[in-house]
N, C-alpha and C positions, 0 to 999 in steps of 0.2 A: 471262128475259133475268137473266142472273147473272153479273158480270161483278168480283166480288169475291173475294176470298181466299175460296175453300172453310172454312167454320168448321173440319171437321174433319183440315184441310192447314194451319192453321197454327200449331199446335202444334210442326210438322214444319220448317216453313220458321223458325220462333223458336229450335228447339234447334239447326239447322244456322249459321245466323246468329252466334251465339254462340260456337258450335263451331269455326267458320274465323275467326272474329274471333280468336278467343284464342289456338287453337291456329295458324293459318297464318299470322301474323305476316310483315311484309314484313323482319323480320332472317332468321325460317328461309327464307322463302322464296331470301334472296340466301345463306345456310348452303347452301344444298341444290343451287346452281349449283355444276361448268357441266351436272353429269350434269341436275339438276330432280328430283332422289328423297331426301325425308324418312321415310327408315326408321321414326322414332318417329309419325311422321304417319300413315303408314301403319298402326301396329298402333293404333293410340288411333283410329282408324277402325275397326278389324275390332270391337273395341270396343262402337262402335256399329253394328254389323251393317251400317254403310253398303254394302259393298262386294255383301251378299246383299238388297237389298233390293227388287230386283226378283226375284229367285231365287223359285222357287214353293214354297210353302210343304210340300209334297210331298217338295222335295228339302232341307227344312230351312230355307227364306230367306224372307223377310218380305211377299212376294209383294205389296208394296206399288205404289200407281198409278205409271206412265210421268208422270202430272202432279207428283207428291211427289217422283221422281226428279229430277225438272227443276226442281223448288225446290232440293233440294240442291246439283247441278248447278250453279246459277245464283249460291248461296253460294259455292259452291267456286272460280268463275271468277272473285267478286269478290275474293277472296283470292289468287287464284292459285295453288291446291295444289297441292304439290309432290308429286304421286301419281299412279297411269295410273289413277285411280277408273271415270270412264266404260267403259275397255276392260275394268280388271273385271268390272262391272256386267252388261257385255250379254256376257261369256264367257261366268258364273258363272252367267246365262239361258239363254243358250242350252245351255250343261251340263243344267239341268236340264229342260230342256223335252227334251234327247234321251236321259235316262237312262242304263242300263247303269252295268257295275261301275265301267268308266275314269272316269265322268263323277262318279258319287256317292264314288271316292278323289281324284281332285282338289278337288271338294267341299270336303272334309273338309281336306287337305292346306293350302289356303287359310286356312283356317278354321284351324287350329292354330296361324297367325300366321309359320310362315319361309316359308311359300310365295308368290309375286305370281304371278296368270297375268295376260294378259294377249290380246291377239287381232291379228292379221293382217288388216288392212284389204282388202286383193287378192286376189283366188285366187291360189294359189302356184302357181308353172311349175316345172320341174325345172330346181337349175341356176343361175335368177334372184332377185338380193338384192331384198331390198325391207326398207325401214327402217320398224321396229314403235315406236309408243310404247308405253313403257313394257317394252321387251324388252330395254332394256340393264341392267336389274334385275331380272328375270321367270325362274322356275325351270320356266315352261310358256309357248307361244305356241300357241293355240287356231287350226288353221290350215281351210283348205277345198281342195280341190287338183279340182276341177272332179266330183269322185266320193263324197270322203273327208270328214266332219271326224274330225279328230283332231291331240291334243296335241304338237308336237314339244318334246322337251327338247334345248336345245342341249348339247354336247359340253363346254362349256368359255362364259363370260360372254361375252354379244355386243362384239361392238366398240360402244363409244359413242363415236362423234364429236361434236365442242364443234358446236353448231347455235343456230340463233339463238335459240330461246327454252328450252331443256332437254327438259322431255317425259321424258328419261331414254331417249330412242330408242335403238334399236340394228338393227342391221346384220345382217338376218333370211336365211339362204341355207336355201334346205329342205334335207332330207336330211344333214345334220350333226349327226345327234344321234340318241337315241333315238326313236321315234315311235310314239303309240298311239292305234291307231283309237278314234276315239268313237262314230260309226256313218258306217255308207255306208246306211244306208232311203233310202226317197222323200223322206221331210222333211229329211232333211240339209240338202239347199242350200236350201232354201226357209228351215231357221231361220239357216243362218249368215247367210244375205243381209239377214234382218229385224232380224238382231243388227246388220250393217251401218247399215241403214237407223235403228236406235234409237243406234245411237251419233252417228249425224247430230246426231236430234235433241237428244240431250242434251251434246254440244259445242255445238251454238246456241245451249242453255242458258245454257253456261259463257261464252259471247263475249256474252250480253248481259249478265250478270251482270260482268264486266270491261270492257264501254263504261260503263255505269252509273254503276262505278266509278271507273273515269280522268278524268270529265264531274265526278264528285265532289271530285274532288283539283283540276282545273283551277277549277272554280267556285271551291272555298275559296282557291285560291291567288289568282286573280281579283278577290277581296272584296278580300284583303288585301293586294295589293302596290301601292303609290300611284306612279305616275307623272302629271308635270303636273298637283298636285294631284287627282287623283283617281281611284280605283281604278280599274285597267283594265279592270273588267268594265264600267265604267259606257262603254266604246268598244265601237260596233256592230262594231268588223272583230273584234273578241276575243267580244263577245255572240251575236253572231248564228250564228260557225259553232257554236258549241258549243249552242246553240240545237235547230238542223238536225239535230243526233247525237243528244240527247236528244228531239227529236222520233222519229228514226231505231230509234232501240233502244226507246223506249217500241212502236213500229210493228214492230220485231223480238217483245217481248214477245206484244204480242197475236197476231202471225201463229202465234209458238209453241201461244200455248192456241189459236187457230183451226185448227191442223191437227190439236192434239190430241184438237178436239173432231171432227172432220172422218174423222179414225181409229174416233173410239168409232159415230159415225155410218154409217159405209161410204160416205161424200163418196168419188165415183167419180175423182175429182180429188186425193184424197188422197195417193199417191205425188207426183203432181207437186207437191205441196205442202210434201212435207219436202225433196226438193230445191231450193226456193226458199227456205225457211227457212234453210237449211245458207251457201247464198250469201246470201243479205240478210244473216246474221250474220254471217258470213264480212268481207263491207265493208264493215257498221257499225261492227263492231271498228275493221279496218283507219283508216278517218274518224275515228273518235272518239280514237282514242290521237295523232294527229297533230294532230289541230286539239288539244287538248291538251296535248302534249308541245309543241307551237308555244305554247300561254296560259304557258306556264313559262320559255319565251325558253330562254338560256344555262343556266339551272339546268337545265331538262330533258332537257339531255346527259347532264349531272355525273350518274356511277355513285352519287351518293348521297342523289340524290333517285331516290322509286322511280316515278316516273311511266315513266322507262326500260324498266324488268321489266313494265309492260303493254304499251306501244312493240311489244317482240320477241315478246310471247305474243301478242298480239293477230294476230298477222299468222303467226307458227311454228304453232297449236295446228290450223287446219283447213287447213294444207298437208300436214299428213303423207296425208290422204286423195289430194291431186292439186290440180289447180285450180280453186279454187271458180269457176270462172267455167263447167266443164263440166259443173256441176249445173243452170245454165241451162240447156244444150242437153239434157240427162235428162231438167228437167223438161218441157221440149216435146216429146223422144219420148212423155215417158208422157200429157202431157196430149191431143196432135195426132194421134200416131199410133198409142195403145191402147197404149203399152211396158209391159208386163206389171210389177210392185214388188211385192216380197214384204214384207207390212207388218207392223211386232209389233202385239199388240195393248196397247193402253194401260191395262186398266183401266178402272179407274172415273173418268170427266173428270165433274166437277159442274158447270163454269165451261160458262155457255151463252148464243149469240148470239141465239137467235131473241128478236124482240120481244114483249114477252106474249102470252098466247094472248087468241084471242078476238077480235071486231071482223068474222067475216067478215062477217055479215049485212048490215050497216053496206059493206061492200067490194063485196057484193055488188050492192046497191042502186047504189051508184055506177059501178059497172059497166056495168051495164041503163043509167043512164041517156046514160054514153058513148056507148053501142054505139047507140042511140037518135037520135043528134046528131050522133055527130064525121061527117063524109066527107074522108077523106083529100086527096079532089078539092078540095076547098075549105076545109080547114083545114089550117095548117104545124103539121104533129104532126113531132116527135122536135127541132124547133127551139124553143131557150131562151131565144129574144131577144123583147124587147115587143114585137114586129112578131107574136107566134102569138095576141095576144089576141084573143079573140073573143066581141063582148059577148051576140051569142046566148046563147054556151055558158055565158059566163059570169053572165048572169042565169038562163037554167035551171038550173043551179047553184047560186045564189041562192033558188031558188022553193023548190028542196027542201033549202035547209038544209044543201046539201054544202060550202058554200063553206069555211065554218070550223067543220066540225062540232063541235068542241072547245068554242066558247062558249057561255055560260048560253042555255036556252031563251028566257028572256025579251029580249036581246038576236038572235036569228034562229039560233041554232045549235041542236046536239041536243043539250048535255050530255053528249058521249061520251064515256067514258074515254079514258085512253094508247091501250089494243088496239085499240079500233073508230076513235080518229083517225088512227093510223099505219097503219090496217088501208084506211081509206079513202082518204090521200091516196097511198099507195103503189099506185095504180087510175092514177092521174093520170102516176107515173112508166110503169104498163104498158101504157097506151095512146098513150103518149107526148104527153099533152098539156101543158104544163109553161108557161104564159104568167108571166111575172114579176110583172102587176100582182098575184096572186091572194098571191104572201109578203108586196110590201109592203106591201098594205092590210093581210093578217092582221098583222106586224107593229106597224104603226101602233094596228090596233086595241086587240093586246095591249096595247100602251101606252097607252093609252085607257081601257081596263077596272081598267090598275092602277091610274094615276095622274090619268086625269081628272072630271072634275067632274060630277054628275049631269045636267046641263044639255047637256055636253058629248055624254056619255054617249045624250042621247036624243037628241039631232038629227044624230046622224050614222053610229050604230054601228049602226042596223038598215038606213041605206040603204050600208052595208056587203055587212051581212051578204046582202041582197038582190039587191046582184049591180047594182045602178043607180050605184053610186059607186066609185069608187077614190085611193088615196091613192100620191103619189109622196115621195120622200125627200130633204131638203132638207140636206145637209150640206155638200159640198163648194163651196171656192171657188176664184175663180182663182190667188190668190195662198196658199193654204195647202196644196193637195194632199191628202194623209192626214193632214197636223196638221188634225185638224178643231177642238181646243180654242181655234187661232188666229184662230177665223172672226170678221169684222169688220163682217157683215151684222146693224144694230143695233136696238135693240128699245127702243123710249121711252115710258115711261107717262103720259098723258096723262087724265087722270079716272079712268075708268071702261075705259078702252081705251087701246092700244097701238099707235102709230105705227113701222111696219118701214121700214127703207131697207138696200138692200144687194143683193146677188145671188147665187147661186149656179153650179154649172156642174153639167155630168152628171146633172141633175133627168131621168132617166129616165122614161118613162112619162106626162109632166106631161101631154102632147098627151091622154090619157087621162084623165086626176085630174081629182075633183072638188079635191081638195084637195095640199098637201105641209108634213110633217112637217121644220118650219125649225128650223135651232139658229142664234137670236141670241145677239145680247151685251149684256147688261142693263145690267152695270157694269164698266165698263172702267178702274176704278182699284183692283181685286183681280186677285192673280193669274190668269192666263187662263182656266186650267180651272174657279174657282171663279165666274165674270162671266157664266155663260151659262144659258139656259132655252129650252125646246122650247115651241113653241107650233104649230096644226094652222091653218094659212089655207087660207082658202077660195081656190081658183086664180080664180075670176071675180070678186073683189074689183076694184075700182079700183085703180090703181098697179101692177099685174102684168104684165110680160109675158114672153111665153116663143117663145122664139127657137130654131129647130130648129139639131142638131147629127147630123152623118151619119157614118157610122162604116165601117171596110171590112168589119164583120162584116154586112155587110145592116141596121145597125139603127140607129136615129134616138134619139138621145139629142135634153138642150136646156141650154141657160143661159136661167136664169132672174132676170129683174128684177125688185125692190120699189122702187116711188116713192112716198113718205109711203101705205104702203097701211097703213091705221085699220080694226083690229078690236076687237073686245070684251076682255075678261079671261077671257069662259069661256073660250076658244082655247088660254089657258094650258095647257100640261099639265105637271103636276108642281111644284112648287116655287119661287119668285122665284132665278135664281141656283142653280136645282137642277139644272138639265139633263142635265151629267154622269149624272145617278145614272136620269134617266129613258133616258138615249141608251145609256149602258151596260146596260140591261134589256132595249132592242131591240136592241143588238146582238149582244147573247147568243144571239140566235135566228136569225141567221145563222152563224152562226162553229161548222158543227158537220162540215165534210166536205161535207153535206148525199149528194148523188145523183152525184158525178163518178165513183164506181166504177164506178157503171151506167154513164156515158159511155165508161171507156177499156174496159166488156166488150165494148160496143157496138162500137167503133172495131177493137178485136182480133179480135171476130167476124170485119169485114167483109172484113179484111185473112186472114186464113187462108180465108177462103170463096173468093177469088181465089187465094190460093196454091194448094189446092189445085187448081183447072184452070190456072194457068198454068203453064207450062215454061218455064226457065230453062235454057242449056247443058245439052239435052236429059232434063231430067226435071222434075217437079213443084219449083214453090221451097218447096214444106213440107214437102221432104224436105231441104232444106239446112239446113246448123247455125245457120248465121250468124241463118236467117229464123227458126229452130228458139227457139234462145236471145230474139231481141228477141222475140218475142211471148209465151214465158213470162215475158219481165221484166215485159211489159203486166200480165199477167192476175197477177201479184206485186203489182204493184203495187195492183192493184185489190181486191185480197185486204188487205190491207195499208188499204185508206183505208176501205177495208166496215169490217172490225175497229176502226180507230180511230173513227169515228162512230159504231159498238155503242158504245163504250167513254161517249160523251160521252151517249148515252141511258141508259145502263146509271146513271154517274154521278150521274145530274140523279134517277132512278128512285129509287136507293138515296139521295138526299137528302146524297151523299162532299160536301166539298171542293172547290171550284174551284180546278186545278190547274192553268186553261187549258189544257185538255182540247179545250176547242171550238176555239180561238183554232190548237194543234196539229193539230187533225184540217184544220183547212181551207189551212192550210199547206202540207200533206203532199199533200192530194187535187187542191189546184189546181197546185203544182208539178208532180205530178205529170202532169196533165192535160197543161200547157203541153208537156214533156218526150215525152211519148211522143208525142202526137200529130203532132210533128214528125218523130220519130223513124218512126212509121208512115207518113208521107204520104211519109217518103223509100222507105222498103221498099218499097212498093208504084207507084214511080216509075215511066213515067212517067203512068200509067193514071191515080194517086191527083187527079191535077190537073185533071180534071173536076167540076165540079158536078154535084149530086142529092143526093135526100133518102134515096135508099138506097143503098146497098153501099158501094165509096170513096169515093160521096157524104156518107157521115156523117166519115170523116176528113180532107175537105178541109171542111168545114163545123165539125170539132171541132178544127181547127187555127185558124181564124179567130176559134171561139168563146173559145177556152181564154183569149186572151192576156189580155182580159179581168178573167179571174176569179182573178187575185192582184192585183187593185187592188179591186174590188166588196167590198162587206161588211168593209172593214180589208184594207188591203193588204198580203201577205207580211211585208214590214218591220217595220210594228207590228207584228203577230200575233207577229214572231221576240222582238219587244223583250217583250213580256207572256210570253211561254215562256220566256225566260231569266231574267226576275224570278221569275215564280212558281214554276217546277220547278225551279232550280238558283238559286234565292236571290242571282241576281246585281243589283246597283246598276243603280239605274232609269237606262236608256239613251239617252231622247229627253226634251226639254225638257217 
């Protein structure tokens, strides 16, 4: 797994970051309007050979990777570079591939500095005009008419209508100037089509950079602008939309990298991923600039503020291809109907989303154990509720030391490395046995390993690892909800003991558990987040009561009551009044996005299978463009959720600073789970209403299960605040 910036690409990124920050200032962007072209910037880019970054070495270009070209475009987008850079890059690359005298001559013309070359993004039709980005200033337009790739030389400069976002758009009508045929061989169509696909990728990269910079502008303003005696960024109504946007922008960047990795690996859905990426980047840019401009209020509408420059271009840049929503339909046709796509060669792609290699032996052992004990008729598979817990299976895994393979051997684990642990736990998902008591107990056990006393470790860790005991989480209180720092459950020191009084809600799994990981208030006279202490409370201690609470998810949770519960000090975990540190360490394990991308794919596959065999209006549902787009969106969300979760692991493995990537991944994944399960339920209605363990039953089950996922492990509201603070530098937006 390698999800940091590749060492060889870092100088490329830094060079273009400096270049565009210096040469594509907002002053120059404004001066280039209304056409949207800076001739001096074009010349300066030629000095860097930027237009030839992807042209083959044989044709005199840099033959650099698509990854590096995306880094360039991300910085160009960040600074709204007024030049048809993506268009020139793909047109010149296509000429290098096609070869021939005409291609070589035009490559040299562009290098000479007096010629701008662009590309018509849609196949030309006789007499039909189309808007061409860069066409207003181009001396040549690369075209494809269904048979030949040619360069058309306008007899006069193309008409340049005033448009939403510049882009030097020209109104191009084929056949009104000299036409030089570049190639009509069998590869011509493929090379032109691949150039358009590469343009989508480069434009998506530019839109991601644009989104990130717009959000930076908004966050800076939100920190400086004071209203009602505090920065406006402390208001969740401002902070949370920006947090959602930065999560989406990060997701777009991870989807971009994942798409490049998919192209390099020859993934079957790589073509669909390009269309998903273009749609997602377009959507994210539109939302980001809308919220950014809103943050600036009336000032955002003023021409003298830069955010309006971003607002117009975010919408305009992708629209030269047409409706971005059409790309979702295209993604569906490619992924679900097998429509072919001409794909660009990405060159070297060093980012890697795969988990660290290894672990196959432990995974095989885990798989074999499950094969010998799981019975689909007896056990609740693909059910993520506490009701799926089975003591026989749990103890069998404990006996094999497979409940917590990463734990040291002395505490009942295998001392397994990251790769082996991840591979072993992935098998749980593979076979569909995913009861929460394993995760909650592991979370508590890890806290004890890190903060517990030797006596506590000796008492409970072997009980956990053998499968004889589990632990529940006691955070939430009836009056506190997600504000766990407002806990009122009191723990008072009495000699070597502590006496606990209070109440917790949603103590799921307490009916199975031997212990509860309890958050208590030990000092009511200090700020609320400083007076908290964590304890491990035996649930069979006198004074503990467990009352069931049943949910519409077919799952039981509990209210737990503590009346004069006396426990020795050895059950304290961490320092007195140091509960926030212990809890933060525990919560970080829950905030990674987890397995939700698998839920999304399982539900989408169930609806896909249904759509192939179900007819509406005389044809299979799978052929309906709306159905294709909706399924493609779910698969896109799954790809982004998986990529964001991989980023969390990658950053942790690399020891990178925590920029709330875990909370971001959980917010995205759970919100996608909620929205997509509801939409899939709609799409397959009324058949989707019937409960079951397979097929559409998984959609109905997912819909009910999804509602809780944005609550436990930290509500989406709390996590968005964390993202706003750590990723955008906004003020604290909760008490």
